[in-house]
C-alpha positions in Angstrom: 107.8 97.6 96.1 107.9 97.7 99.7 110.0 100.8 99.6 107.1 102.3 97.5 104.2 101.4 100.0 105.8 102.9 103.2 106.4 105.8 100.9 102.9 105.8 99.7 101.5 105.8 103.5 104.0 109.0 104.4 103.3 110.9 101.4 99.6 110.2 102.0 99.5 112.1 104.9 100.5 115.0 103.0 97.2 114.0 100.2 94.9 114.4 103.2 95.8 117.8 103.8 95.5 118.3 99.7 92.2 117.1 100.3 91.1 119.5 103.0 91.9 122.9 100.5 91.5 120.7 97.2 88.2 118.9 97.9 86.3 120.2 100.7 87.1 123.9 100.8 87.5 124.0 97.2 90.5 126.0 97.4 93.7 125.6 95.0 96.9 126.0 97.6 100.0 126.0 96.3 101.4 126.8 99.9 101.7 122.8 99.7 105.2 122.6 98.2 106.3 125.0 100.4 104.9 123.8 103.9 105.6 120.2 103.0 109.5 120.9 103.0 108.9 123.4 105.7 108.2 120.5 108.0 111.3 118.5 107.1 113.8 121.4 107.0 112.5 122.3 110.6 112.5 118.1 111.7 115.8 118.1 110.4 117.1 121.1 111.9 115.4 120.0 115.4 117.1 116.5 115.5 120.4 117.4 114.6 119.9 119.1 118.0 119.2 116.0 120.0 115.6 116.6 120.3 112.9 114.1 120.8 111.8 113.1 117.0 108.2 113.2 118.1 108.6 116.6 119.3 110.3 117.4 116.5 107.3 116.1 114.4 104.5 118.6 116.7 106.9 121.6 115.8 106.8 120.8 112.3 103.1 120.5 112.3 102.6 123.8 114.2 105.3 125.6 111.9 102.7 124.2 108.7 99.9 125.8 110.6 101.4 128.9 110.7 102.6 128.7 106.9 98.9 128.0 106.6 97.4 130.7 108.7 99.4 133.3 107.0 98.3 132.0 103.1 94.7 132.2 104.5 95.3 135.8 105.9 97.0 136.8 102.2 93.3 135.7 100.6 91.0 136.7 103.1 91.9 139.8 104.7 94.4 141.3 101.9 92.0 140.3 99.2 94.3 138.2 96.9 93.5 135.2 94.9 94.1 132.1 96.6 96.0 130.6 94.1 98.2 133.9 93.9 98.4 133.5 97.8 99.1 130.2 98.1 102.4 131.0 95.1 103.3 134.0 97.1 103.7 131.8 100.2 105.7 128.9 98.3 108.1 130.6 96.9 108.6 133.2 100.4 109.0 129.7 102.2 111.8 128.3 100.1 113.7 131.2 101.5 112.9 130.7 105.0 113.5 126.8 104.5 116.8 128.1 103.7 117.9 130.5 106.8 116.5 127.6 108.7 118.8 124.8 107.8 121.6 127.2 107.0 121.9 125.6 103.7 120.2 123.3 100.5 120.5 120.5 102.7 121.0 119.1 105.9 121.6 115.2 106.5 120.8 113.3 109.7 124.0 110.7 109.1 125.1 111.3 112.1 122.0 111.2 114.8 119.7 108.2 114.5 117.2 109.1 116.3 114.2 108.9 114.4 111.1 107.5 115.0 111.5 104.5 112.4 114.8 103.9 114.5 113.0 103.6 117.6 110.8 100.9 116.5 113.4 99.4 114.9 115.2 98.9 117.9 111.3 98.3 120.0 110.9 95.3 117.5 114.3 94.6 116.3 113.7 94.8 113.3 117.5 94.7 112.0 118.0 91.7 113.2 115.5 89.7 111.4 114.9 92.1 108.3 117.9 93.2 107.8 117.7 95.9 104.8 114.1 95.8 104.3 113.8 97.0 108.3 113.9 100.5 107.0 110.9 100.1 105.1 108.9 98.0 107.5 109.9 100.3 110.6 108.6 103.4 108.1 105.3 101.5 107.0 104.5 100.8 110.9 105.1 104.6 111.7 102.7 105.8 108.7 100.1 102.9 109.6 100.3 104.4 113.0 100.3 108.0 111.8 97.4 107.5 109.1 95.1 105.8 111.4 95.1 108.5 114.0 94.8 111.4 111.6 91.8 109.8 109.7 90.1 109.3 112.9 90.7 112.7 114.3 89.6 114.1 110.8 86.6 111.8 111.0 85.5 113.3 114.1 86.2 116.9 113.6 84.5 116.9 110.1 81.4 115.7 112.2 81.4 118.8 114.8 80.1 121.8 114.1 83.1 123.8 113.2 84.4 120.8 110.6 80.6 121.7 109.2 80.5 124.8 109.0 84.3 124.7 106.9 82.5 121.8 104.5 79.4 124.5 104.0 81.7 127.0 102.9 83.4 124.9 100.2 80.5 124.1 99.1 78.1 127.2 98.9 80.4 130.1 100.1 77.3 132.7 100.3 75.0 130.2 101.7 77.4 129.6 104.3 77.7 133.3 105.4 73.9 133.8 105.1 73.7 130.9 107.6 75.4 133.0 110.1 79.2 131.3 109.2 82.3 133.6 109.4 83.7 131.9 106.1 86.9 134.2 106.3 87.5 132.5 109.6 86.9 129.0 108.4 89.2 129.4 105.2 92.1 130.3 107.3 91.6 127.1 110.1 91.2 124.9 107.0 94.5 125.6 105.6 96.4 125.5 109.2 94.9 122.8 109.5 95.6 121.3 105.9 99.4 122.7 106.0 99.6 121.0 109.6 99.1 117.9 108.1 101.5 118.5 105.0 104.1 119.7 107.2 104.2 116.6 109.5 104.1 114.7 106.2 107.3 116.3 105.4 108.9 115.9 108.8 108.3 111.7 108.4 109.3 112.1 105.2 112.6 113.3 106.0 112.8 111.2 109.4 112.5 108.0 106.8 114.7 109.4 104.0 117.5 111.0 107.1 117.8 114.5 105.2 115.8 117.5 104.7 116.4 119.5 101.7 114.5 123.0 100.7 113.2 121.2 97.0 111.9 118.3 98.7 108.6 119.9 98.0 108.6 120.6 95.0 105.7 118.7 92.7 103.6 117.9 96.3 100.8 120.1 95.3 100.6 117.3 91.8 101.6 114.3 93.9 98.4 115.4 96.3 96.0 115.4 93.4 97.0 112.6 92.1 96.6 110.7 94.9 93.5 112.3 95.5 91.9 111.2 91.9 93.5 107.8 92.1 91.7 107.1 95.0 88.6 109.0 93.7 88.7 106.6 90.4 89.4 103.5 92.2 87.0 103.6 94.7 84.8 106.4 94.3 81.5 107.5 96.8 80.3 104.6 98.4 80.2 105.2 102.4 81.0 107.4 105.0 83.0 110.1 105.1 86.3 107.8 106.8 85.8 106.4 103.4 86.8 109.0 101.3 90.0 109.5 103.4 91.1 106.3 103.1 90.1 106.5 99.6 92.9 109.4 99.5 95.1 107.3 101.6 95.5 104.3 99.5 95.6 106.6 95.9 98.7 107.8 97.3 100.3 104.4 97.8 98.8 102.7 94.3 100.4 106.1 93.1 103.7 105.3 94.4 103.4 101.5 93.7 103.4 102.8 89.9 106.0 104.9 90.6 108.4 101.9 91.5 107.1 99.8 88.8 108.3 102.3 85.8 111.4 102.6 87.4 112.5 98.8 87.8 110.7 99.0 84.4 114.0 101.1 83.1 112.4 105.2 83.4 114.6 107.9 83.7 114.2 109.4 87.1 114.5 112.8 85.2 110.9 111.9 83.5 109.1 111.1 86.8 107.5 114.7 86.5 106.4 114.2 83.5 104.7 111.2 84.1 103.3 112.4 87.2 102.0 115.1 85.3 100.3 112.6 82.7 98.8 110.0 85.0 97.2 113.2 86.7 95.9 114.5 83.7 94.5 110.9 82.7 92.6 110.3 86.1 90.9 113.9 85.7 89.7 112.5 82.5 88.4 109.4 83.2 85.2 110.8 85.1 84.7 113.2 82.1 85.0 110.4 79.5 82.4 107.9 81.9 80.4 111.1 81.7 80.3 111.0 78.0 79.9 107.4 77.7 77.0 106.9 79.9 75.4 109.7 77.8 75.6 108.1 74.5 73.9 104.9 75.9 71.2 106.5 77.4 71.0 108.5 73.9 70.9 105.8 71.8 67.8 104.2 72.4 66.1 107.7 72.0 67.5 107.7 68.3 66.3 104.1 67.8 62.4 104.7 68.7 62.5 108.4 67.2 63.4 106.1 64.1 60.7 103.7 64.1 58.5 102.3 61.3 55.2 104.5 62.1 57.6 107.6 61.2 
């Protein structure tokens, strides 16, 4: 369960990137599957070559932004539909990731220099927690990164530039009428989103101690599941930071659900099917709520129309 929570927070950073494109920009970006693996593969090869793990994460963030930039250019400049542009980049990144690592995967067994190990050494977690030290150190790293990222996103989307991105997602024609360069806003949002996704991939790579070209398969579905679960459970009640926290906690809840069903005996090969079912159910909850609400409103009207005076 502790491992599920720590993984949920690290994957939650990826869900924050999906939230930017899916909810704020209203853009179904399939690049996520490729950019998540891109961040992990980049981090794996750099750590294997002796670079500082924090510097590796920064580079992972930057290469993720480049992937988002290319998707934005395909969509805005070459007029390729958004979902197709994302699929094209996802396919291209698979080959790019193979070239980066020189193979399908790269283990970090020979290199103990990761952020999680640094936290273990700093707080002497291995001496006190034993086998749980890695999960606790991953949890600490995830919390620190999540707090900084949520604070940065809350500040950024409150600026004029961030507001222009939100306006582009809400009503592109109106934003363009107000003088906003909507193409630039789309590209910027895609760069920021895929940068966060790649950063999450780098953190997950350091946690699991290997990079793999297929580690991002299904990432977009996991991100959507986190967003929808967060919306269903926490709703829209407070400010923008509350929505971001809901996405992060939605990722944690999703991972806890996964841990529970695995402990109950579900096979790992069925997890993708289970994820699809969870997302479908979560997406249907708001629709079912609205239908039930409409029936409750319509019921008194029917009783009034069938009064004895009629």
